[in-house]
N, C-alpha and C positions, 0 to 999 in steps of 0.2 A: 466357569462361574466368574461373573463380572467383579473387578476390583473396585474398591470403594475409597476415593481419596476425600477425606472429610472437608466440607465446606465450614464446618464449625467456627475456625480460626479467623474466617473472614466474614462473620456475621455480627450482627450488633451495630452500634452506632456507626454511622457513615460520616460525610462531611459535616464538620461542626454546625449546628443549628437546622439540619435538614429535617424537613417533615415529609411524610410520603405524599401529601398532596403536592410538593413542589415538582415531582418527576412525574406527574399523572398527566396523560394524553391518549388522543385516541389512537388505536391499533387494531389490527385484523384478528390475531389470535392471542398474542401475548405482549405484555408490555416490559419496559426495562426497569431497572431498579437495583438496591443493595441486594447482596446474599441473604437469603432466608434458610432456615433449616430444612424446609421442604424441598429446596433445590437439589438437595444431595440425591434424589431418586434420577436426575437426569444427568447427562455427560456435558462437560463444560470444557472448552478449548481457550487457551490464552491467545487473543487475538494479536498478531505479530504487527497489525498496522500502526498502533499507539504504544511504542515502546516507552515515551515519556510519561504516560498516564493522561487523564483528560480532566480538564477544569469542570467545576459544575455545570456550566453553560454548556461546554462540549460535551458532555456526559448526556445531559438532557437532549441537545440538538441530534448526535449521531445515534444514541442509544434508543430514543423513539423514533425520530424521522427518518434515520438510516436504515438500521437494522428491522426495527418492530413495525415500522409502516412500509420502507421501501421493500425488502424482501418479501414481506408477507402478503403485500399488495400484489407483486409481480406473480409470486407462487400461484395465486389464487387466479390471477387473470389469465395466465397461459392455458391451462393450469400446469404445475409441476406434479405428476401422480403420486409419488411416494412421499412428497414433502411439502410443507407448507410455510417455506421460508426460515428464518433465523429468529431467535430472541437473544437477550443479552443480560448478564449481570455484572455487578462492580465488586471487586476485591480491592478496598481501597480505592485508588483511582485507576486501576487497571481492568481493562474489559475483557470478559470471557463470554463466549457465544456458544450457542447450542441450537442444533437442528431441531425443527419442529416436524416430527412425522406425521404421515396420515396412516393411522392403524386400521382403518376399515378396509377390508378386501374389496367391498361392494363400491365404496368410493374411489379407491384406487383405480378400479375398472372404468368408472364413469369418468373420472378425471384423464385417463388415458384415451378414452373415445373423444373427448373434447380436444386433448392436445392433438391427436391424429386429424382433426379438421383445422385447428388452428395454426400450428406449425407450419404446413406447406404454405399457407396463405402469407404468414410472416416472412418466410424464406423468399417467396416471390417477390416481396416488396420491401426486403430488408434495408437497401441502401437507401429508398426514399424514406423509410421509417425512421431510421437512424438521422440523417440529415435534417428531417422535418423536427426531430425533437432536440438536435443539437441547435438548428437555428433558433429554434424558441427560446432555447437557455441563453443563447448569445445576444438576442434581443432584450431580454431582462437584464443581462450583464452589462450591455451598452448603456441602458436606462440608470443602473445604479452607478457606473463607472462616470457617468457624466454629469453626476450631482456635485453640486458644491455644498457639502454638508454643513460648511461654517454658514451659509445663508438660508439654511433650513430653519424656519421657526420651531420653537422647543415643542410646542403643541403638536407638531407633524412627527416628533420622532417616535412616537408609538406604533403610529401606522407603518412608518419605515421598518420599524423592527419586526413587525408582522409580515411585511412584504418579503424582507430578507430571508426570514425563516421559511416562508412558504416558497421562495426561490430554491432553497435547498431542498425542501421536502418534494417539490416537482422535479428536481434533477435527480432524487434518489427513484422515483416512479419510472423516469425515462431510462436511468441506469441500469436497474434490474429488469425493467419491462423489455429490454433489448439483451441484457447478458443472459438470462434464463434461456430463451429460445435458441441462442447462439450455442449455449453450453449443451443443451441438449442434442442438437444438431451434430455437435462435435462428438458427443458420446456415443451417438448411433454409429458415425464412421468408425469411431474408435473400437467399438465393439466387433463390427463388421470385419475390421482389420484382424483382431484378434482370432475371430473364428477362422480366418483363412490363413493362419500362421504367420502373418506379418509381425516382425519384431516390434512391439508397442512404444519401444523407446524411439523408434524412428517417426512416429507418427506426427510428433510436433515439427520435424523437419519439412514435413510435406508443405507446411504452412508458413514457413519463414520466408524472408527475404524481401517484405514489404516496407516500404518507408513509412515513419510515424512522425508525428508532430513533436514528441519527445526526442527522436533521433535529431530531427530539424534543430531542435534546441541545443542540443549537444553539439553539433556542428557549428552553430553559431559561437558557443562558448571557446571552441577550438579555434575558430578563426580570430576572436579576441585575442586569444594567447599568440597566435602567430602575428598579429598586428604589434603586440607588446614587444615580443622578441625584436621584430624589425626595426622598432622605434628605440631599442636600447634600454628597455625598461626592465629587463630580468632581475637585475639587482634589487631595485624597489620591492618586486614580489618576493623575491628570497629572503629579504630582511623584516618583511612585516607579515601580517595575516589579518583576515576578516576586514572590517571597516579602517583598521589602520593601513591597510593598503590604498584604501581611498585617500585617506587624509595626506599620507606620504606622496601620492602622486599629484595631488593638488598643491603641496608644498614644491614639487619637482618643478612644475612649468614646462614649458616648451612643447615636446612632443607628446607629453603626459596629458596635455590640456586636450589635445585633439582625440587622444585614446579616450579620455573620460565621457568627451561628446559621443564617440562611438559606443561606449558601454551604456549610457543612459538611453541612447536609441535602441539598443538592443532590449534593454528592459522595458521601454515603453511597448515592446512587441510581445517579449517572453517573460517578463518579470511578474507577472501577475499570477504567481505559483507559489504555494506554501510547501514546507518540508514535511508535511503529514498529510493523510487522506482526511479530507473534511473535517478539520480542527480548526475550530474558532480561535483555539488558544495560541496559534503558531503564526509568526509574522511572515508577509510574502516576501519575495526578493526585493520589491519595490521598496517596502518599508525598511527592510534591514538587508545590506549588500552583503553580508558576512558570507553567506553559502556561495553565491556565484562568483564572488571574488576568490574565495579558497579553491572552488572548481578550476578557475581560469589559472590560479597559480599552479595547481597540479599539473596541468598542460604546459605552462610555460617552463616549469622545473624538468621536464622531461627533454632527453638528449634527442629524442626522435619523435617526431609527431606521429600521432595515431592516424592510420591510413583509413579513412571512413570508406572511401570508393573501394579499397581492396575488400576491407570487411564485407561490404554490400556484395561485390562480385562473388566472395567465397561463399557467403550465405545462400546466394542464389544457385551456385553450382553444386553445393552440398544438397540442396532442396532436390534439384534435378537428378542427382545421382542416386539419391534415396529413393524417388518415385521410380527410377528407372529399375533399380534393384528389387523394388517390392513388386512391381508389374512382372518382371521377369520369371517369378517363381509361381505364378498364378495360371489357372486355365483361362479360356477364352470367354467363359462364363463368369469365372471370378474377376477378371479383368473389367468387365462390364459393369460389375458392383463397385469395384474399388474407383473406376473412372467416374462413375455418377457421384459417389460420396465424396471424392476429391474435388469434383467440380461444385458441388454445392458448398463444401467448406472453404475452398479458395474464394468463391463469391461472397459468402458471409463468413469473413475470416476471422475467427476469435482472437487469435494472437494480435493481428493488427487492431482491432477495435479495443483491445485491453489497453493498449498504451495511448491510441487516439482519444478514447474518452476520458482518460487521465488528465489530458491537456485542458479539455473542454469541461469537464466536471470536477473530478476529485480535488485535483491541485488549486481550485480558484473558487469553488462554489461557496466557501465559508467567508470571503474576504469582505462582502458588503455587510454582512452581520458583524464583522470584527470591526468595520470601520464606524458603522453607526454605534456600537458600543463604545468605541474611544471616543467618538464626539460627545456622547451623553457622558462619559467620565469627567471630561473637561468642564461641562456645564453644571454639575453637582458638586465640584470641588473635591472630586477623588484625589487621594493620594498619589495614585499612579495611573496611567491610561488604560492600563487592562484590569481595573479593579471591577469592571461589570461582567468581565469573565468569569468571576468567581462567585457569580449571583445564579441561581436556578432562575429558569424562565419566568414564573410568576412573581418572584422577588424584583426581576429586572423590570418587566412590566409596571410594577407598582412604582418603581423609582422613575421611569420614564414617564408616568401619568402625572408626576408632581410630588410623588412622597419623598420624604426627607431621605438623605443619604447622610447618616451621622451616628454617633452613639453606637448602638449594638450591633447595626448592619455594617458600620465600618469596620468596627472590632472582629465581626464575623469574617470579613474578608481577609483581615490579617490572619485570623487562626486557619482559614482554609488555604492560604499560600503555603503555611507551614506545613500542613497537612499534605499537600500536594507534593512539597519537596521531599518530605519524610518517605511517602510512597513511591516516589521516583526513584529514592536511593535503594528500594527493595527490589527492583525489577529482577535484578540477576537471581535473585532466590526465589521468586513466585513459581509456584507448580505449574507445570505445562498443561495440566489437565487437573480438572476437580470433578467430584460426584461419582457417579457410577459409571466406570469406564468399561465400554464394551471391547470385544476382540476385533471388531471391525464397525465400519459406518457405511450408509447407504447414501447419504446425501452427495450429489455430485460435486456440489461446491466445496464441501469439505474435503473431498479427494482431490479434485483437479487444482483447486486454487490454494487451499491451505495444506494439502498433502497428509492429511490424516488417514494413512492406510495401516494395515495391520502391523507393519515392521516399526513404523514409527510410534505407533500406540504403545508398543511393547517397549520401545527404547525408552520412551520418558517415565515408564515404571519401573525401570532397572535401578536398583538403589546402589549400585556399583557403576552407575554411567560415568562419574567424574575419572575413573580409574581406567576406562576403556581407551584402547589405542587404535583400534580398527572399527570404522564407523561405517553403516550401511546407509544408504537413501536413494533416492530417485535419480537415475542417470539423465539428468536434465540438458547437459550440453557435453558433447564428447571431447575428448582428449585427456592428456594428463599434464599436469604442472605441479612443480615442486617450489616452496616457497616459505617464507616466515609468516605465521599467521598473525593478523590484526582483528582481535576481538572486539567489535563495535557494538553498542548499544543502540545507537541511532545514526542518521545522517549527520548529526551535530559533530560527529568525530571522524569525518571523511578525510579530514586534514591529515590523520596519522596513517593514511595509506601511501606507501612509497610504490615506485614502479617495481613491479615483480612480487608485491604482497599477495597473501592468500587472505582474502576477505571472509571473515567467520562473523555471523549475525543472524538474528531471529529469521529476517528474510528481508527482501529490498522492495522499494517502492520506486517510482519513476525519479525521485530525487537522487537516487544512487547511480542512475544510468552512466552519467559521465565517469564513474570510477572505473568501469568496466574497459574503458580506454587505456586503463594503466596497470589493473591487477593481472596477476596470472592465473588466479583461479578463484573460485567462490564455494563456500560450503555454508549452507542455511538449515537452520532448525525446521523451519516449515517451508511450505510451497510445493505444489505438484506441478505437473507437466505444463499447465496453463498459468502458472505463478510468474509474476514480473521477473523473477531471477532466472527462471528458465527461459523465457523468451529472450531477454536481453543476453543471456549466455550464448544462446544460439546465433543471434545476430552478430555478436562481437567476437565470435570465435572463443570463448574463455570457457575452459573446463568448468563445469558447474555441477555440483551435487545438492539437491534440495530434500526436504523431508526427513533430514537426519533424526531430528528430535530433539538431541542432545549435544549439538556440535559446540554452542556457546558454553557447556557445561563442562565438556570433556576436553576441548581444546583450550590451551592458555594463552594468553597474548605472549608473542615471542616463540612459539612452538615452532619447529620446522615441521612442516606437514606435506603429504603428497595429496592431491585432488585427482581421482581418477573419474572423469565425467562420462566415460564410456561404459564403465561398469557399476557406476553409481556406489563409489567406495572412496572414504579418505582414510588416510593412516597417518598417524603421528610417528613421525621418524625421531626426532629428538626434543626433549623437552626443553623449555626456555632455560631452566637452571643448568641443565646439562651443557648447554651452549655457551652461557655466560661463564660457568667454570672452565670450559675449554679455551 
């Protein structure tokens, strides 16, 4: 019998001054919004991508144009036989997702027939399809990037806002239009391997070892760290953090001046990325240098540089060994099936695309909308450059069209900032699931990306989860490591990671990748075999366990823990309090 986690505590008033028409927008099956009592009949999971919470504009843009347009549009176009995409609701500022199932068996059969026609065509043209979509988005990016917003007449700002929003919406059409068929193809191979008795924990290894734009970025950060060491700047980095590092380097002069020039050259290429997926509320590296400088600092302070080439060689060697081991136990007929599935998945490689698309879409697609909003803030006399991010889309349009920004609206922005901060502080206590919780889920995105399997669903419903000392999850990246846990809520806290730390978090995104160059292991609440943490753990050779469900609840900051990425187990060896006492 399904368990019910009440949604009632998260219903009622949402952001101050919210009206239902503020969140209205076209969708395919279902739109976003705050929780209502009727939502208790569905299963909702806390999405780990936005641990900070979402501002009103971010909630509208992602909730409607990301989840409710992007996933539903792609699930219908492919189609995805058992599912019609994902919808979303908000508990305070925190987003919960829910799969939209197709309940009609006749429709499922008809959709499966269409998939049988469409999927082979997609796979035959996968590379051209992805590159065409990528290039289309890059052309729009170049247009916005080349704009001098200070020279744009005020009367043109409403149209620019609409164009920036459409850029995001189109990105989501391309994003999920590629992601769903890649995922279906992977799952077909996964199922065939399972039927042939191949260890499913090894399937992700068959596709590892491909270079990505995210890893290219990390190598650039590491190279800047080497230059800083060679220039004798280690002490400057050690004594400062974030943007204070830049201030100190500017005052240092000499070799630091050339280093800052190299750093700015790096940002011109790789700095147009945010520390959250498709979140207009977060600055880019160019806007705020804190994150990249702290990442470089972490490399500077390491006694031994991370060997990216060795990691790449090891990933390839592990891949080839895993493939050979899998094939050796198959009959000739089974080998033919395996080879065909492997070839298809290596050509249309989901793990590679997962990181590549982050560079071109997820990490920068909201920057144009953010920049236009900041320009508008300056022109209407807002108290802060980010004030427009605390407006819903219709309110923003009205201000851009010449409406006044003072009095009640200005006061609402202040109240909404306080609301955002209040709910941000509640993140650690938010339920991992809400509504009617099933024993298992069928949607492949929820399983392979979010890690919502029967074990993780049971774990998050365990009332004694905080007392557990042995945690089970997905064996995402092999190996065993022991270290001191650092429990982080977001990538803003990455500076707290020391070499040899065990990273404990809800899950990771590309902004966490450089941390894998110094941590000993990783334990994540969410994430399946195709999640970012699993992919990067395999590429960097860092023991990783995902889909634990309650890692951030059971593990305390400072605990000594062991991560067994081979068997999918995390053991708390000593509590932080006991270590402090000793």
